N, C-alpha and C positions, 0 to 999 in steps of 0.2 A: 292305161288311158282308155283302152277299148272297154274294159270292165266298167269304167266310170260311165261311159256313154250308154252302155247296155243297162246300167242301173237306172238311168233316167228314163229310158224307154219302158222298163218294167214298171216304174212308178206311175208313168202316164197311163199305162194300161190298167193298172190296179185302181186308179182314181180318175176315171174318165171325165168327171164333172169339174175338175179343177180349172181347166182352160176355159170351160163354158162360163163358170161363175166370174172369172176375171174379165171376160169379154162383156158380160152384162154390166159389171161395175164400171167399166170404161165407158160404155154407152150411156149409163145413167149420169156419170160425171159430165160427159159432153153435153147432155140435154140440160142438166142443172146449170152449167156454165152459160149456155146459150140463153136460158131463161133469165139468169141474173143480168146478163148484158141487155136483154130486152127491157127488163124492169128498170135498170139503171137509166136506159135511154129515155123511157117515158117519165121517170122521176125527174130527170134533168130537164125535159121539156116542160114539166109542170112547174118546177122551180123557176125556170127562165120566164115562163108565162106569168107566174105570181110576182116575180121581181119587176117585170115590166108593168104589171097592173099596179103594184105598189108604187113604182116610180111615177106612173101617171096619176095615181091617187094622191101621193104626197106632194107632187109638184104642180098638180092641177094644170099642167100645160102652161105654167106661167114662169117666166124667167126670174121672177123675184121670189118664188116659193122657197121654203127653208132648205138649206143645204144638207142638214143632218137628217138621219132617219127618225121620223116622227110618225105618230099614229093620227090619222084624220078621224075626228069625231063628228057625229051628226049634229051635236049641239053642245053648248057649254054646260058642264056639270055644275051642280050647286054644292060647293064645298063650304059655303059660309056657315060658321058656327053661331052660337047664340049671341056672342058679343059682337062679332063682325056684322052679323045681320042687323042687330039693333042700331049700330053706328051707321051702317049703310043706309038703312031706312030713314034715320034721322037726317043724314046729310043730303039724301036725294041723289038723283043722277048727276054725274060729273060732266062738265062742259067738254064736248069733244072738239079737239083742235087737230084736224087732219092735215096731212100734206097732200097737195094736189098731185094727180097722176100716179099715185102709188096704190096698188091694189090691197083690198082687205081680204085676207085669206084665213082659213081655219074653220073651226078651232082645231089646233094641233096639240097633242099630248106629247111632252118631251120625256126623256128617260128618267128625269128626276121627279116625274109625276106632276110637274107644273103644266097648266093648260093655258094657251095663248090664242086670242082671236084679235086680229087687227092688221095693220099695214106692215108690209115687208119691202125691203129694198136689197136687191142682190143677195137674197137668201137670208138676210138678217132682219130681226125685228127693228123696224124703223118707221117713224111717223107716230100715229096714234094707235093704241091698242090696250087691251085688257088682259091681265094675267092673274090667274088664281093659283093658290097653293093648297096642297092637301090638308094643311092645318087650319084653313079657313081665311088666311090672309088674301087680300085682293089689291091689285094696283090698276088704276085707270089713268092713262095719261100718255105723255110723249115718250118716245124711245129713240135712242141713237145707237146704232151698231150693237144691238142685242142688250143694251143697258138702259134701264129706266133713267131718263135724263131729260129735263125740261119741265114743263108745267104738268103736274099730275097730282093724284091723290093715292096715298098708300094707307090702307087700314090693316094693321097688324092683327094677328090672331088673338091677342089679349085685349084688343079694343083701342090701342094707340092709333093716332091719326096724324099723318103728315100731308099737308096740302100746299102745293105750289113749288116753284123753283126757288124764288125768294119768298118763302112761305112759312107756314106754321106747322110744327110737329107737336101734337098733344099726347102726352103719355097717359096711360090708364090711371096713374095715381094723381094726375092733375098737373104734373110738370109740363112746361111748354117751351118750345124753342122757335124763335123767329129769326131767320137769317139766311145766309148763303149755303149752297149745297154743291157737292161734287161727288159723282158716283154713289148717290144715295147716302152720303155722309156729310155731317156738318163741316163746312170748309169755308173759311173767310170770316167776315164779320157777322156776329150774331148776338142775340139776347136770349138768355135762358132763365126761366122763372120757376119757382116751386110753390106748392100750396101754403108753405109756412112763411111765405113772403121773402125767402132768400132769392137773390138775383145775381146773375153774372152777365156782364157786358164786355165783349172783347173779341179776340181772334180765336179761330178754330183751325185745326189742321187734321183732316181725315178723321173727323169724329171726336177729337180731343181738344181741350183748351190748350192753346199753344200760341205764344207771342205775348202781346200786351193785353191786360184785361183788368177789370174791376169786379171784385166779388164782395157782396154784402150779405151777411148772415142774418137769421131771424132775430138774434139778440142785439143787433146793431153793430156788431164787429164788422170791420171793413178792411179789405186788402186791395191795394192798387200797385200793379207792377207786372213782373214777368211770370209767365207760366211755361212749363215744359212738359208735354204729354200728360196733361191734367194735374201736374204737380206745381206748387208754388216753388219756383226755382229761378234764380237770377237775382235781380235787384228789385226791391219793392218796399212799400210802406204798409205796415199793418197796424191798425188802431183797434184796441179792444173796447168793449162796451163800457168799461169803467174808466176809460181815459188813458190807459197805458198805450204807449206807442213805440214801435221799433222801425227804424229806417236803416236798411242795409242789405247785406247779402243773405240769400236763402238757398237751401238745398234740401230736396225731398220733404218739403213742407215745414222745414225747421230752420231757425236762425243758424247760419253757418258762415263765418267769415267776419269781416269788419262791419261794425254797425253802431248805432246810437239808440239806446233805450231810455225812455223818459217816463216818469210817473207823474200823476196829477198833483202830488204833494210837493213836487220840486226836485225829487231825486233824479240823478242822471248818471248813466254809465256810457262811456265811449271806449270801445276796444274790440277785442276778438271774441267770437263765439264758436262753439263746436257742438253740434247735435243739440241745439236749443239751450246750451248753458255757456256761461262765461268761461273762457278757456284761453290761456296765454296772457298777454299783457293787456291791461285795461285800467281806466281811471274812473273812479266812482266818487260822486260828489253828493253830500247830504244837503238838505234845505238850509241848515244852520251854518253852512260854509265849510264844514270838515271835508277833507279829501283823502282818498287813498289812491296811490299810484303804484302799481306793481303787478305781480303775477297772480293768476287765478287758475283754479283747477276744479272741474266738476261744479262750477257755479259759485265757488267760495274762494276767498283770499287764501293763497297757498304758495309759499315761497318767500322771497325777499320783496319787501315793499317799503314805500315811504308814506308816512302818515302825517298829515297837517291838521293840527287841532284848532280849537277856538283861539288859542294864543298866536296862531299863525307861525308856529315853530315846526320846522320839519324834523321828523325823527325816523330813522331807518330801523326796521325790525324784521323779524321772521314770523311768518304766519303758517299755521297748519289747519287745514279744514275749517277756515273761517275764524280761527282764534289766534291771537297774538301769543307767541311762545315767549319771546323776550325781545328787548331792544338790542341794537347793535351799537356798541360804543365806537367813538371816533378812533380811527387808526386800527380797528380790529380787522383781522383778516378773516374772511368768510369763504369757506370751501363749499361750492355748490356742485350738484351732480351735473 
């Protein structure tokens, strides 16, 4: 153990700078740590100062200023593209309908790059204001709790225009909607027209035809009845331009369920449909009085049926894919699937 201690002493004497270098390193580390603390302190002061400045800048010392972190701009940027500028110039300034006692603040740029200048209430867009999008769209009008709602004008980036609460939405291709709105979507009663003279009058729900309505196409065909999420679905009457008519059940824009189909020449079918075709039991009557009562499949007589000819005599038979295979004699047993 003594030898071990002596060995350390001999090592120290042979390398006198080892302890000195270690002390210098310790002193340097202490100085560096102290410098880091000082720098951190001043950085913290700067951040707190900047945050305070940002808070004052964002909120403008107004209780109604935006609640979220937004950037205050010196002026509204001009994001209008060629189409929106053309429409905006043609339409002219939109009538301002402000709410009393609410401040106009901004313009503020939000994280989604929209820019808003207008009235606020309790940190939310509320009252009258203008918002522009980076794609060139612009809305001028009333707001409620951060949503465009009320009287206003929205010009989409493609040139489409919607004006008013109960107002007009004009699509770039000439389509037009006049009706009720909710949260910037067609909702309630409305009328929609297209350049080819097609027209829909009826009910909407969150941007889709839903409820009772009447749709007339450019060729004169017309449907009056139920709609479900833009689809003809439920009960309704469809009249084709050539006089054909179906009254009955619909599903996914197709005849599906019980219904009556009539032709202008006097033919008439009453029975079941599936996916736009006669399916199941149905009765078909020709203009000359002939009748078929029986089973159908894929739009054709298929299975057992009864045929009544011009002599008014009933005959039972078997049909396959629209063709009679044979008659069934009286007393004959028939096995069906």
